[in-house]
C-alpha positions, 0 to 999 in steps of 0.5 A: 500500500502506498502511503507517504512514498511511491510504490517501490519496485522489486528486482526480479533476479536472474532465475525464477522468483515469486514476486507476489504470493496470495495464500487462500485460507482453508475456508475461502477461495478467491476469484481473479478479476485482473492482474498486471505488472510493469517493468522499469528496465528491459528484462533481457532475452526470453523473460517470462512472467507467470500467474499460477496457482500452486500447492506449496508456498514460497518463502516471502516477505510477509504482507501486513493486513493494511497492504491487502486493500479491498476494492470496496472501502466498506468491505470487511478485511481480507481473509487471505492468510498472512505470513512468510509462507503465505501472502507476501512478496519478493521470495527468498526461497521458491519451494517445490510445487507438485501441482500447478495451474497456469492462468496466464504467462507473458513472454518478453523479448530482449528487444522490448525496449519501451520503458516502462513496459506495462501488462494488464489483463482482465478476465471476462466475468464468466471466465475468471479463474478461481484459486482453491482453498488452501492454495497459493497464487503466485506472480513469478518472473524469470529474467535470465540475463538481466535483473529487472525492476518490477511492480505487480498486482492482482485484483480478486474477489473473496 
């Protein structure tokens, strides 16, 4: 959540890295509405950004409740599970998923030179993916030749 400073970007690294992770509780699934990202620097050859559901958490910097913002200012607080192996950002360890569902994947070429590069995708109401209970939604980036500065987001309904 931006307060007195602008939203900070996070460096992707040169191997697969979870940039953002949402953990659904055992009592509620979420339905995705839209997602996106922006990259400040050219990402390098064959960079990939993925949105997927997995069964194992990455180790992340834990989000705080105030950082998970509802679309409706009158809505109750999110029920997403918070913590270093739950909802958070910029993973330090990926874990080893054994099952996954890919919702979207974006390939970026080394000739992508427009800065910032922005990607936004919004699903139609009847095609919105559902992230099951006790699962993890991840935005993962792989930028094999150059570390890029990225900001990403996900909009969902609980």
